C-alpha positions in Angstrom: 177.9 131.8 167.2 180.2 129.1 165.6 180.1 128.0 161.9 178.5 124.7 160.6 180.5 123.1 157.8 178.3 120.6 155.3 180.5 117.5 155.0 179.3 115.1 152.6 179.2 111.6 152.3 178.0 108.8 150.4 174.5 109.7 151.7 174.6 113.3 150.7 175.5 116.6 153.0 175.8 116.0 156.7 176.3 119.5 158.7 179.0 119.0 161.3 179.4 121.9 163.5 183.0 123.3 163.9 182.4 125.4 167.0 183.9 123.5 170.0 185.5 124.5 172.9 187.1 121.3 173.3 190.4 121.1 171.5 192.4 118.0 171.7 195.2 115.7 169.7 194.9 112.5 168.3 197.3 111.2 170.7 195.3 112.5 173.4 192.0 111.2 172.1 193.1 107.7 171.1 196.0 107.1 173.7 198.2 103.9 173.6 195.5 102.3 171.0 195.7 104.9 168.2 197.5 102.8 165.9 194.6 100.2 166.5 191.8 102.8 166.1 193.3 104.4 162.8 193.6 100.9 161.4 189.9 99.9 162.2 188.8 103.3 160.5 190.8 103.1 157.3 189.5 99.3 157.2 185.8 100.9 157.8 186.7 103.2 155.0 187.9 100.7 152.6 184.9 98.1 153.3 182.4 101.2 152.7 183.9 101.8 149.3 185.6 105.3 150.5 189.1 104.9 150.0 191.6 105.1 152.5 193.1 108.3 152.0 194.1 110.4 155.0 191.4 113.3 154.0 188.7 110.4 153.8 189.9 108.7 156.9 189.7 112.3 158.8 186.2 113.0 157.3 184.7 109.6 158.4 186.1 109.8 161.8 184.8 113.3 162.2 181.3 112.4 161.1 181.4 109.1 163.4 182.4 111.2 166.3 179.5 113.8 166.1 177.2 111.3 165.3 178.1 109.4 168.5 178.0 113.0 170.2 174.5 113.8 169.1 173.4 110.0 169.9 174.5 110.4 173.4 173.2 114.2 173.7 169.8 113.5 172.4 167.4 114.5 175.3 165.9 111.8 177.3 167.2 108.8 175.1 170.0 107.8 177.4 169.0 108.2 181.5 171.0 105.1 182.7 173.8 102.7 182.0 171.1 99.9 180.8 169.4 102.8 178.4 172.9 102.9 176.8 173.4 99.4 176.5 169.9 98.8 174.9 171.0 101.1 172.3 174.1 99.7 171.3 172.4 96.3 171.6 169.8 97.5 169.0 172.3 98.9 166.7 174.3 95.7 166.5 171.0 94.1 165.3 
């Protein structure tokens, strides 16, 4: 079984699974827009008062990625594209 690391953000400890059978470089994940994505992540970290160090940005990106994966993997939460759109619009409010 894989290990679970505990990350801490401004709201307290968050368990982030460290076991994955998928490994991907930042360049592969972000593609041609990697500089744009990195700038957006850094800006969000600064706006949230976390700073913009590489360590902070990496941690916040990982937390964001895992939240998204968990959100999409929730059984029954998304059964169609319209369910996904509805969830996205609800989060925007």
